[in-house]
DOKOL-961484 format. One record per residue: residue in three letters; z, x, y of N, C-alpha, C in turn. Coordinates in pm, whole numbers, plus 50000, padded with zeros to 5 digits. Layout:
<drenkols>
DRENKOL ALA Z X Y Z X Y Z X Y
...
</drenkols>
This chain:
<drenkols>
DRENKOL MET 87844 42758 58142 87845 42757 57995 87974 42816 57943
DRENKOL LYS 88029 42755 57836 88151 42807 57776 88126 42945 57715
DRENKOL GLU 88234 43024 57708 88223 43152 57640 88192 43127 57493
DRENKOL LEU 88094 43199 57440 88051 43176 57303 88164 43197 57203
DRENKOL LYS 88252 43291 57232 88366 43316 57145 88451 43190 57129
DRENKOL ASN 88467 43114 57236 88551 42994 57232 88481 42876 57165
DRENKOL ILE 88350 42884 57153 88276 42781 57081 88295 42798 56930
DRENKOL GLY 88316 42921 56886 88331 42946 56743 88255 43068 56696
DRENKOL PHE 88170 43123 56784 88100 43248 56751 88193 43363 56787
DRENKOL TYR 88289 43389 56700 88407 43467 56737 88379 43612 56773
DRENKOL THR 88262 43666 56738 88232 43804 56774 88168 43816 56912
DRENKOL LEU 88129 43704 56971 88046 43708 57092 88128 43675 57217
DRENKOL SER 88211 43766 57258 88295 43746 57375 88228 43799 57501
DRENKOL ASN 88269 43745 57615 88221 43798 57742 88264 43943 57761
DRENKOL ASP 88384 43976 57714 88432 44113 57727 88343 44209 57648
DRENKOL ARG 88300 44167 57531 88208 44250 57454 88078 44270 57530
DRENKOL ALA 88023 44162 57587 87898 44173 57662 87914 44267 57781
DRENKOL ARG 88031 44267 57841 88056 44347 57961 88072 44496 57930
DRENKOL THR 88130 44529 57815 88172 44668 57790 88095 44739 57679
DRENKOL SER 88008 44670 57606 87941 44735 57493 87850 44848 57541
DRENKOL SER 87848 44953 57461 87767 45071 57492 87740 45145 57362
DRENKOL MET 87680 45262 57374 87649 45342 57255 87776 45402 57193
DRENKOL THR 87886 45401 57268 88010 45463 57218 88126 45364 57207
DRENKOL SER 88103 45238 57238 88211 45139 57227 88236 45105 57080
DRENKOL GLN 88343 45032 57055 88377 44992 56918 88263 44910 56858
DRENKOL MET 88230 44938 56732 88136 44853 56660 88204 44718 56638
DRENKOL LYS 88135 44610 56673 88197 44478 56669 88167 44400 56542
DRENKOL ARG 88040 44399 56502 88004 44320 56385 87890 44388 56311
DRENKOL CYS 87908 44407 56180 87803 44467 56098 87788 44387 55969
DRENKOL GLU 87665 44385 55920 87635 44311 55798 87565 44403 55700
DRENKOL MET 87600 44389 55573 87542 44475 55470 87490 44389 55356
DRENKOL ILE 87363 44412 55320 87305 44349 55202 87344 44436 55083
DRENKOL ILE 87435 44388 55001 87485 44474 54894 87412 44454 54762
DRENKOL THR 87339 44343 54749 87260 44321 54628 87147 44224 54659
DRENKOL GLU 87036 44241 54588 86924 44148 54603 86931 44037 54497
DRENKOL TYR 87015 44054 54399 87019 43958 54289 87086 43828 54331
DRENKOL CYS 87031 43717 54281 87086 43586 54312 87058 43492 54196
DRENKOL ASN 87150 43400 54172 87132 43302 54065 87067 43173 54113
DRENKOL PHE 87037 43165 54245 86963 43052 54301 86822 43097 54338
DRENKOL LYS 86734 43000 54357 86598 43027 54402 86565 42931 54515
DRENKOL CYS 86639 42943 54624 86622 42852 54737 86480 42864 54793
DRENKOL PRO 86412 42752 54817 86271 42757 54856 86244 42824 54990
DRENKOL TYR 86344 42829 55079 86323 42888 55211 86361 43037 55216
DRENKOL CYS 86420 43090 55108 86467 43228 55109 86350 43325 55098
DRENKOL ARG 86344 43422 55189 86235 43520 55189 86262 43640 55099
DRENKOL GLY 86388 43659 55058 86419 43778 54981 86404 43904 55065
DRENKOL LEU 86390 44018 54999 86377 44147 55068 86240 44206 55037
DRENKOL SER 86186 44282 55132 86057 44346 55109 86071 44454 55002
DRENKOL ASP 85963 44482 54933 85965 44579 54823 86004 44720 54870
DRENKOL GLU 85976 44750 54997 86001 44885 55047 86151 44916 55060
DRENKOL ILE 86234 44814 55070 86376 44837 55098 86444 44912 54984
DRENKOL TYR 86416 44875 54862 86478 44943 54749 86386 45043 54681
DRENKOL GLY 86260 45044 54721 86168 45144 54667 86163 45143 54516
DRENKOL ASN 86184 45260 54457 86174 45273 54311 86310 45262 54240
DRENKOL ARG 86412 45214 54312 86542 45201 54247 86532 45107 54126
DRENKOL PRO 86589 45146 54012 86587 45056 53896 86678 44935 53915
DRENKOL VAL 86782 44950 53995 86875 44841 54025 86869 44812 54174
DRENKOL LYS 86837 44689 54210 86816 44655 54351 86946 44611 54418
DRENKOL GLN 87037 44706 54425 87162 44684 54497 87223 44819 54531
DRENKOL LEU 87319 44815 54624 87388 44938 54663 87502 44965 54567
DRENKOL SER 87528 45092 54541 87641 45129 54458 87769 45119 54540
DRENKOL LEU 87882 45119 54473 88011 45115 54542 88025 45234 54636
DRENKOL ASN 87984 45351 54592 87995 45470 54678 87906 45458 54801
DRENKOL GLU 87786 45403 54787 87698 45384 54902 87759 45284 55001
DRENKOL ILE 87819 45179 54949 87881 45079 55036 87999 45139 55112
DRENKOL LYS 88080 45219 55043 88192 45287 55110 88140 45382 55218
DRENKOL ARG 88033 45455 55187 87975 45546 55287 87932 45470 55412
DRENKOL ASN 87867 45357 55392 87820 45278 55506 87937 45227 55590
DRENKOL ILE 88040 45180 55524 88160 45133 55596 88221 45249 55673
DRENKOL ASP 88228 45366 55611 88284 45484 55679 88204 45520 55804
DRENKOL LEU 88071 45509 55798 87989 45539 55914 88014 45439 56026
DRENKOL TRP 88028 45312 55992 88056 45210 56092 88195 45227 56153
DRENKOL CYS 88287 45285 56077 88425 45304 56123 88452 45449 56165
DRENKOL LYS 88348 45523 56196 88361 45667 56217 88457 45701 56331
DRENKOL ASP 88446 45633 56442 88528 45665 56558 88650 45574 56574
DRENKOL MET 88636 45450 56532 88746 45353 56536 88712 45242 56437
DRENKOL PRO 88809 45165 56393 88780 45062 56292 88677 44962 56341
DRENKOL LEU 88581 44931 56255 88489 44821 56280 88570 44692 56290
DRENKOL GLU 88531 44601 56379 88610 44480 56398 88577 44371 56297
DRENKOL ASN 88447 44347 56271 88404 44239 56182 88295 44289 56088
DRENKOL ILE 88306 44253 55961 88204 44293 55864 88166 44171 55782
DRENKOL ARG 88038 44167 55740 87989 44059 55655 87910 44120 55540
DRENKOL PHE 87936 44071 55420 87863 44114 55301 87771 44000 55257
DRENKOL SER 87641 44034 55239 87541 43934 55207 87456 43980 55090
DRENKOL GLY 87359 43898 55053 87270 43932 54944 87131 43874 54969
DRENKOL GLY 87066 43839 54862 87112 43794 54733 87243 43719 54738
DRENKOL GLU 87310 43721 54625 87442 43659 54613 87545 43771 54598
DRENKOL PRO 87620 43803 54704 87709 43921 54702 87819 43913 54597
DRENKOL THR 87860 43792 54558 87968 43784 54459 87920 43822 54319
DRENKOL LEU 87788 43843 54303 87737 43892 54174 87748 44043 54161
DRENKOL HIS 87779 44112 54272 87797 44258 54264 87924 44285 54183
DRENKOL ARG 87913 44370 54084 88025 44391 53993 88148 44450 54061
DRENKOL ASP 88129 44514 54175 88240 44578 54246 88285 44500 54369
DRENKOL ILE 88253 44372 54377 88279 44297 54499 88427 44296 54536
DRENKOL VAL 88517 44291 54439 88660 44291 54470 88701 44426 54531
DRENKOL LYS 88651 44535 54473 88681 44668 54527 88622 44686 54666
DRENKOL ILE 88506 44627 54689 88441 44637 54820 88527 44571 54928
DRENKOL ILE 88576 44451 54899 88660 44380 54995 88789 44458 55020
DRENKOL ALA 88849 44510 54913 88973 44585 54926 88951 44710 55012
DRENKOL TYR 88837 44776 54997 88809 44897 55076 88792 44863 55224
DRENKOL ALA 88722 44753 55251 88704 44711 55390 88838 44682 55457
DRENKOL LYS 88927 44618 55384 89060 44590 55440 89137 44719 55463
DRENKOL ALA 89128 44813 55369 89199 44940 55383 89150 45020 55504
DRENKOL LYS 89026 44997 55547 88970 45066 55663 89013 45002 55795
DRENKOL GLY 89091 44895 55788 89143 44833 55910 89052 44730 55972
DRENKOL ILE 88953 44680 55898 88862 44579 55951 88933 44444 55952
DRENKOL LYS 88933 44379 56067 89012 44257 56083 88947 44134 56019
DRENKOL ARG 88819 44117 56041 88749 44000 55989 88653 44044 55881
DRENKOL ILE 88676 43997 55758 88594 44036 55643 88530 43909 55588
DRENKOL ALA 88399 43901 55598 88327 43778 55566 88230 43799 55449
DRENKOL ILE 88205 43692 55378 88106 43690 55270 88016 43569 55291
DRENKOL SER 87885 43591 55283 87788 43482 55280 87754 43455 55133
DRENKOL THR 87784 43337 55085 87772 43307 54942 87711 43170 54920
DRENKOL ASN 87649 43152 54803 87603 43018 54770 87714 42932 54710
DRENKOL GLY 87832 42993 54690 87949 42916 54650 87953 42876 54504
DRENKOL SER 87871 42938 54420 87861 42893 54281 87939 42977 54181
DRENKOL ASN 88009 43081 54228 88081 43167 54134 88213 43101 54091
DRENKOL ARG 88289 43170 54009 88416 43118 53960 88516 43106 54074
DRENKOL ILE 88589 42997 54080 88688 42980 54186 88795 43089 54177
DRENKOL ALA 88823 43136 54057 88922 43243 54041 88878 43369 54113
DRENKOL LEU 88747 43397 54114 88697 43515 54185 88713 43497 54336
DRENKOL TYR 88679 43380 54387 88693 43357 54531 88839 43372 54575
DRENKOL LYS 88931 43324 54493 89073 43337 54527 89117 43483 54523
DRENKOL GLU 89063 43559 54429 89095 43702 54422 89043 43775 54546
DRENKOL LEU 88923 43736 54592 88866 43797 54712 88952 43766 54835
DRENKOL ILE 89005 43646 54842 89095 43610 54952 89221 43696 54948
DRENKOL GLU 89275 43715 54829 89396 43797 54813 89371 43942 54856
DRENKOL GLU 89250 43991 54834 89217 44130 54868 89183 44149 55015
DRENKOL GLY 89161 44038 55089 89138 44052 55233 89024 43974 55292
DRENKOL CYS 88942 43908 55210 88833 43828 55265 88892 43706 55335
DRENKOL ASN 88859 43687 55463 88917 43576 55539 88811 43493 55610
DRENKOL ASP 88688 43497 55558 88579 43420 55619 88471 43401 55513
DRENKOL PHE 88443 43276 55480 88336 43246 55384 88232 43158 55454
DRENKOL SER 88106 43197 55444 87995 43112 55487 87923 43068 55360
DRENKOL ILE 87926 42938 55335 87874 42885 55209 87756 42792 55236
DRENKOL SER 87650 42810 55160 87531 42728 55178 87556 42586 55127
DRENKOL LEU 87515 42487 55207 87525 42347 55167 87406 42274 55230
DRENKOL ASP 87302 42254 55152 87178 42201 55206 87151 42057 55165
DRENKOL ALA 87254 41988 55117 87233 41851 55071 87366 41777 55065
DRENKOL CYS 87357 41645 55052 87477 41563 55037 87478 41488 54905
DRENKOL CYS 87385 41522 54816 87383 41461 54683 87328 41564 54585
DRENKOL SER 87359 41546 54458 87325 41647 54359 87175 41662 54339
DRENKOL SER 87099 41552 54350 86955 41562 54325 86886 41653 54427
DRENKOL THR 86918 41632 54557 86861 41719 54660 86924 41858 54654
DRENKOL GLY 87055 41864 54627 87125 41992 54622 87069 42084 54516
DRENKOL ASP 87047 42031 54397 86990 42113 54290 86847 42155 54321
DRENKOL LYS 86774 42067 54389 86637 42101 54430 86638 42214 54533
DRENKOL MET 86731 42207 54630 86738 42309 54733 86787 42443 54678
DRENKOL ALA 86853 42440 54561 86895 42564 54495 86784 42621 54407
DRENKOL GLY 86668 42557 54411 86555 42606 54333 86554 42556 54192
DRENKOL GLY 86609 42435 54171 86608 42376 54038 86718 42426 53948
DRENKOL VAL 86827 42476 54006 86942 42519 53926 87031 42396 53908
DRENKOL TYR 87004 42320 53805 87068 42189 53789 87215 42203 53747
DRENKOL GLY 87297 42124 53812 87441 42128 53789 87515 42219 53884
DRENKOL ALA 87439 42299 53962 87504 42394 54054 87574 42323 54169
DRENKOL TRP 87516 42215 54218 87566 42149 54338 87710 42101 54319
DRENKOL GLU 87740 42041 54205 87875 41990 54180 87978 42103 54183
DRENKOL LYS 87943 42216 54128 88034 42331 54127 88056 42384 54268
DRENKOL VAL 87948 42393 54345 87958 42442 54483 88050 42351 54565
DRENKOL ILE 88035 42221 54551 88117 42125 54626 88265 42143 54592
DRENKOL ALA 88295 42156 54464 88434 42175 54422 88491 42304 54479
DRENKOL ASN 88409 42410 54481 88456 42539 54535 88478 42533 54685
DRENKOL ILE 88390 42465 54758 88407 42454 54903 88539 42384 54934
DRENKOL LYS 88566 42276 54865 88692 42203 54887 88813 42293 54864
DRENKOL GLU 88809 42371 54757 88924 42453 54720 88939 42573 54813
DRENKOL ILE 88831 42643 54841 88839 42761 54927 88885 42723 55068
DRENKOL SER 88844 42606 55114 88880 42561 55249 89030 42540 55266
DRENKOL LYS 89101 42527 55155 89247 42510 55163 89316 42642 55201
DRENKOL TYR 89248 42755 55178 89314 42885 55189 89268 42970 55306
DRENKOL THR 89145 42951 55355 89094 43039 55460 88982 42971 55537
DRENKOL TYR 88927 43045 55631 88822 42993 55719 88691 42980 55641
DRENKOL VAL 88634 42860 55642 88510 42833 55572 88415 42757 55664
DRENKOL THR 88294 42809 55677 88188 42732 55741 88079 42706 55637
DRENKOL VAL 88009 42596 55652 87893 42572 55565 87767 42588 55649
DRENKOL GLY 87667 42649 55588 87539 42668 55652 87437 42572 55595
DRENKOL VAL 87380 42488 55680 87284 42387 55637 87146 42429 55687
DRENKOL VAL 87060 42471 55596 86924 42509 55633 86836 42385 55620
DRENKOL LEU 86772 42348 55731 86693 42225 55736 86545 42254 55716
DRENKOL THR 86485 42181 55623 86343 42192 55591 86289 42050 55575
DRENKOL PRO 86159 42033 55558 86106 41898 55532 86166 41832 55409
DRENKOL ASP 86224 41911 55317 86282 41854 55194 86413 41782 55218
DRENKOL ASN 86487 41820 55324 86619 41758 55343 86643 41706 55484
DRENKOL ILE 86542 41715 55571 86562 41680 55711 86606 41535 55729
DRENKOL ALA 86558 41445 55643 86593 41304 55657 86741 41279 55629
DRENKOL GLU 86808 41374 55565 86949 41357 55528 87043 41432 55622
DRENKOL THR 86992 41484 55735 87071 41571 55821 87206 41511 55858
DRENKOL ALA 87205 41390 55912 87331 41327 55956 87425 41305 55838
DRENKOL LYS 87370 41268 55723 87454 41246 55604 87515 41376 55554
DRENKOL ILE 87436 41485 55559 87487 41616 55516 87603 41658 55606
DRENKOL ILE 87587 41640 55736 87692 41676 55831 87820 41599 55802
DRENKOL ASP 87809 41470 55782 87926 41387 55755 87991 41428 55622
DRENKOL PHE 87907 41455 55524 87958 41497 55392 88033 41629 55402
DRENKOL ALA 87975 41726 55473 88038 41857 55488 88172 41844 55560
DRENKOL HIS 88177 41763 55663 88302 41741 55738 88413 41694 55644
DRENKOL ASN 88381 41606 55552 88482 41550 55462 88525 41646 55352
DRENKOL LEU 88461 41762 55343 88504 41864 55247 88618 41949 55301
DRENKOL GLY 88648 41935 55431 88759 42010 55491 88722 42144 55549
DRENKOL VAL 88592 42166 55576 88548 42297 55628 88585 42312 55775
DRENKOL SER 88588 42437 55821 88624 42466 55960 88511 42434 56056
DRENKOL ASP 88387 42461 56013 88273 42431 56101 88146 42417 56019
DRENKOL ILE 88041 42368 56085 87915 42338 56019 87803 42400 56102
DRENKOL ARG 87724 42486 56039 87615 42554 56109 87482 42499 56059
DRENKOL ILE 87415 42421 56141 87283 42372 56103 87179 42466 56163
DRENKOL ILE 87073 42491 56087 86969 42583 56130 86838 42543 56065
DRENKOL THR 86730 42547 56140 86600 42521 56080 86550 42647 56011
DRENKOL SER 86478 42630 55902 86425 42746 55831 86322 42816 55918
DRENKOL ALA 86301 42944 55891 86204 43021 55969 86063 42965 55952
DRENKOL GLN 86037 42906 55835 85905 42851 55809 85883 42716 55877
DRENKOL TRP 85991 42656 55923 85982 42519 55979 86078 42508 56097
DRENKOL ASN 86035 42555 56211 86121 42558 56330 86084 42443 56422
DRENKOL GLU 86127 42322 56386 86095 42204 56464 86217 42151 56536
DRENKOL LYS 86192 42074 56642 86302 42005 56708 86353 41893 56618
DRENKOL LEU 86482 41864 56628 86541 41759 56547 86564 41635 56633
DRENKOL SER 86554 41521 56570 86580 41395 56638 86679 41314 56555
DRENKOL GLU 86718 41199 56606 86803 41106 56534 86938 41168 56494
DRENKOL LEU 86997 41248 56585 87130 41303 56560 87238 41226 56634
DRENKOL ASP 87199 41116 56699 87295 41038 56776 87401 40973 56687
DRENKOL SER 87372 40962 56558 87468 40896 56468 87588 40986 56436
DRENKOL VAL 87582 41115 56471 87696 41204 56451 87797 41174 56561
DRENKOL SER 87916 41135 56523 88014 41087 56620 88068 41199 56707
DRENKOL GLU 88109 41163 56829 88169 41259 56920 88299 41313 56863
DRENKOL GLU 88373 41229 56792 88499 41272 56731 88475 41383 56629
DRENKOL LEU 88371 41368 56548 88337 41471 56449 88292 41599 56518
DRENKOL LEU 88208 41586 56621 88159 41702 56693 88272 41781 56758
DRENKOL ASN 88371 41712 56808 88483 41780 56873 88567 41859 56775
DRENKOL LYS 88556 41830 56647 88629 41906 56545 88550 42027 56496
DRENKOL HIS 88422 42034 56529 88335 42142 56483 88254 42195 56601
DRENKOL PRO 88309 42289 56677 88245 42332 56802 88109 42398 56784
DRENKOL ILE 88088 42472 56674 87955 42532 56652 87851 42423 56629
DRENKOL LEU 87888 42325 56551 87798 42211 56528 87766 42141 56659
DRENKOL LYS 87868 42120 56741 87848 42052 56870 87754 42132 56959
DRENKOL TYR 87773 42263 56965 87686 42350 57044 87541 42333 57002
DRENKOL ARG 87517 42334 56871 87380 42330 56822 87318 42192 56843
DRENKOL ILE 87393 42087 56819 87338 41953 56837 87309 41926 56985
DRENKOL GLU 87395 41975 57074 87367 41960 57217 87239 42033 57254
DRENKOL ASN 87215 42150 57193 87089 42220 57218 86971 42137 57172
DRENKOL PHE 86983 42078 57053 86875 41994 57001 86847 41877 57094
DRENKOL LYS 86954 41811 57137 86937 41694 57223 86876 41731 57358
DRENKOL ASN 86899 41854 57401 86840 41901 57527 86700 41957 57509
DRENKOL GLY 86646 41941 57388 86509 41984 57363 86493 42132 57336
DRENKOL LYS 86603 42199 57302 86597 42343 57279 86584 42373 57130
DRENKOL HIS 86483 42449 57096 86467 42492 56957 86581 42586 56920
DRENKOL ILE 86615 42588 56791 86721 42677 56745 86673 42821 56741
DRENKOL ARG 86542 42841 56731 86485 42975 56721 86385 42998 56834
DRENKOL GLY 86383 43117 56887 86278 43155 56979 86326 43203 57115
DRENKOL ILE 86252 43298 57172 86279 43354 57304 86174 43303 57402
DRENKOL GLU 86218 43259 57519 86127 43220 57626 86100 43341 57716
DRENKOL LYS 85992 43332 57790 85952 43443 57876 86059 43474 57981
DRENKOL SER 86135 43372 58022 86237 43391 58126 86368 43448 58071
DRENKOL ASP 86382 43456 57938 86505 43509 57878 86509 43661 57891
DRENKOL TYR 86628 43718 57868 86641 43864 57869 86559 43921 57754
DRENKOL ARG 86475 44017 57783 86377 44064 57686 86418 44193 57617
DRENKOL HIS 86550 44217 57611 86607 44327 57534 86728 44271 57459
DRENKOL CYS 86768 44336 57352 86877 44284 57269 87002 44369 57285
DRENKOL GLY 87099 44319 57364 87224 44391 57384 87309 44400 57259
DRENKOL LEU 87285 44311 57163 87360 44316 57037 87335 44446 56961
DRENKOL MET 87223 44509 56989 87187 44632 56919 87291 44742 56937
DRENKOL LEU 87364 44740 57048 87451 44852 57082 87575 44861 56994
DRENKOL ASP 87628 44746 56950 87753 44748 56873 87749 44656 56753
DRENKOL ASP 87629 44633 56702 87606 44548 56586 87508 44622 56497
DRENKOL SER 87508 44593 56366 87415 44663 56278 87393 44584 56151
DRENKOL ILE 87280 44608 56088 87250 44548 55957 87193 44656 55868
DRENKOL ILE 87247 44667 55749 87202 44766 55651 87150 44696 55526
DRENKOL ALA 87035 44745 55479 86980 44701 55351 86913 44820 55287
DRENKOL GLY 86942 44845 55161 86889 44964 55096 86934 45090 55168
DRENKOL ASN 86839 45176 55201 86870 45301 55271 86845 45293 55421
DRENKOL PHE 86824 45171 55474 86777 45156 55610 86873 45071 55695
DRENKOL HIS 86863 45090 55827 86929 44998 55919 86824 44927 56003
DRENKOL PHE 86847 44799 56028 86751 44710 56092 86810 44654 56221
DRENKOL PRO 86726 44600 56310 86777 44541 56433 86875 44427 56407
DRENKOL CYS 86843 44338 56314 86931 44225 56282 86891 44168 56147
DRENKOL ILE 86970 44076 56097 86945 44018 55964 86814 43940 55962
DRENKOL ILE 86785 43867 56071 86662 43788 56074 86540 43880 56076
DRENKOL TYR 86547 43986 56156 86435 44080 56164 86405 44139 56027
DRENKOL MET 86510 44171 55954 86492 44226 55820 86433 44120 55726
DRENKOL ARG 86485 43996 55731 86438 43890 55642 86290 43857 55667
DRENKOL GLU 86248 43868 55792 86111 43832 55826 86012 43948 55810
DRENKOL GLY 86057 44053 55745 85966 44163 55712 85948 44266 55820
DRENKOL GLY 86038 44267 55922 86030 44367 56027 86062 44506 55976
DRENKOL LYS 86008 44606 56043 86030 44744 56002 86172 44788 56038
DRENKOL PRO 86231 44874 55957 86364 44927 55990 86358 45018 56112
DRENKOL ILE 86473 45036 56175 86482 45131 56286 86483 45273 56232
DRENKOL GLY 86553 45294 56120 86558 45428 56063 86642 45431 55938
DRENKOL LEU 86663 45549 55886 86746 45569 55768 86894 45567 55805
DRENKOL ILE 86977 45534 55710 87122 45535 55731 87168 45679 55753
DRENKOL SER 87237 45703 55863 87289 45836 55894 87390 45823 56006
DRENKOL ASP 87448 45936 56047 87542 45932 56158 87471 45928 56293
DRENKOL LYS 87337 45916 56291 87259 45903 56413 87218 45758 56441
DRENKOL MET 87270 45664 56363 87224 45526 56375 87247 45467 56514
DRENKOL ARG 87361 45495 56574 87390 45433 56704 87294 45484 56812
DRENKOL GLU 87264 45613 56808 87168 45667 56904 87030 45603 56884
DRENKOL GLU 86991 45586 56757 86861 45524 56727 86858 45379 56773
DRENKOL ARG 86969 45309 56757 86975 45169 56798 86970 45156 56950
DRENKOL TYR 87033 45250 57019 87029 45249 57165 86887 45270 57215
DRENKOL GLN 86814 45360 57152 86676 45384 57191 86591 45260 57166
DRENKOL TRP 86614 45193 57055 86541 45069 57023 86569 44964 57129
DRENKOL TYR 86697 44951 57166 86735 44856 57271 86662 44885 57401
DRENKOL LYS 86657 45009 57443 86599 45045 57572 86448 45022 57576
DRENKOL THR 86381 45048 57466 86235 45054 57469 86167 44931 57409
DRENKOL HIS 86243 44842 57345 86182 44732 57272 86185 44604 57354
DRENKOL ASP 86068 44549 57384 86056 44421 57453 86055 44311 57347
DRENKOL THR 86164 44236 57337 86176 44137 57230 86078 44022 57245
DRENKOL PHE 86040 43990 57369 85943 43882 57388 85805 43922 57336
DRENKOL GLU 85773 44050 57343 85643 44098 57295 85642 44118 57144
DRENKOL ASP 85759 44116 57081 85768 44131 56935 85759 43991 56873
DRENKOL PRO 85658 43962 56793 85642 43826 56739 85757 43779 56653
DRENKOL ILE 85825 43871 56584 85939 43831 56502 86053 43784 56591
DRENKOL CYS 86087 43862 56692 86194 43825 56784 86157 43699 56861
DRENKOL ARG 86037 43696 56915 85997 43583 57000 86003 43451 56924
DRENKOL LYS 85968 43451 56797 85964 43328 56719 86098 43293 56656
DRENKOL ASN 86180 43394 56620 86293 43369 56532 86432 43392 56591
DRENKOL CYS 86443 43457 56707 86576 43486 56761 86656 43357 56778
DRENKOL LEU 86781 43357 56733 86862 43236 56735 86912 43204 56875
DRENKOL ASP 86933 43075 56900 86979 43029 57031 87105 43101 57078
DRENKOL VAL 87199 43122 56987 87325 43185 57027 87304 43332 57065
DRENKOL CYS 87210 43400 57000 87181 43539 57036 87110 43545 57171
DRENKOL VAL 87022 43449 57196 86955 43441 57325 87058 43421 57436
DRENKOL ASP 87154 43331 57413 87258 43305 57512 87347 43427 57534
DRENKOL TYR 87381 43496 57425 87462 43618 57440 87388 43722 57522
DRENKOL ASN 87260 43740 57495 87184 43842 57567 87168 43807 57715
DRENKOL ARG 87169 43680 57748 87173 43642 57890 87304 43689 57953
DRENKOL MET 87415 43670 57880 87544 43718 57930 87542 43869 57946
DRENKOL PHE 87487 43937 57847 87478 44083 57853 87402 44127 57977
DRENKOL ARG 87290 44062 58003 87209 44094 58121 87290 44077 58250
DRENKOL ASP 87371 43972 58254 87445 43941 58377 87571 44025 58394
DRENKOL LEU 87629 44076 58284 87761 44139 58290 87761 44290 58269
DRENKOL ASN 87664 44341 58192 87673 44481 58151 87589 44572 58241
DRENKOL PRO 87648 44679 58296 87572 44770 58383 87452 44832 58316
DRENKOL ILE 87454 44848 58183 87342 44907 58113 87215 44825 58133
DRENKOL ALA 87232 44694 58147 87115 44606 58162 87044 44627 58294
DRENKOL ASN 87105 44699 58386 87044 44721 58516 86981 44859 58531
DRENKOL ASP 86978 44936 58422 86921 45069 58435 86769 45062 58447
DRENKOL SER 86708 45174 58465 86564 45177 58498 86476 45126 58385
DRENKOL TYR 86530 45126 58262 86450 45082 58150 86436 44930 58145
DRENKOL ASN 86530 44860 58209 86542 44717 58181 86524 44627 58304
DRENKOL LYS 86472 44680 58411 86451 44598 58529 86330 44508 58508
</drenkols>
């Protein structure tokens, strides 16, 4: 199997799998900076009520975001960071947030966005240091696109124009969430996204509808060779592999826990999917997070956890196989 980093999953290198530990460099962290969103996508689970508790505003303040970045960069600069939501570009301090991340020496600064904000804002974010945009694109026509945005009519045309423009300046991938509402258009969506000039295309089935896909033979080999992440996923589909789920024979611990993190509200979680699916946090945000994450890694059987077993992504499963084969930690007494 090719190294995942070379496929396009740029944080998932063999070297990372070999050397990650409780004290190695933090490689990739994601922060939910706001719960607010101007779309109402039918597959979006939102955040559980416990995450923000009694806060009158369901988002992190600029000072809280800086504190979290500082904790992730405590010993050495974090390598990759992603800001998510809700819709992160609705946070009033989003420009300052990106500028602070760059000032901390973070090399890859990413935003997951629905792509509907002002193009002037996206260009300002690029100028401040954002060099990776993941933009939702769940349709190839306005009627389905507006439906997938939760009935926000007219949004699709604006998103398409923004994707075309942002792709001229930096790395852009589009995320296509497949549900019964748009599954019949899968091949058309892929072809449409390719013609927008994006760097890659990430197709994924929704957590509520994790089915195998068929009829992807119409996607040309030439197109697949230009989008390695798309090719990886379609080859998995053609080989009968679901995009989500852990098999009994897979590594039943998550090596990503050691140098990866997700923060929402006052808590840190195993991963973004675990948080989205209502999983309990590992603990409160503090300078003890890495120790807590290491303990979770050692003692948590992911196959026995229904959230992990049902929802873990194919690429994470493949990375954890590498971790099992390469990292000495995987051979300790806890993980035999």
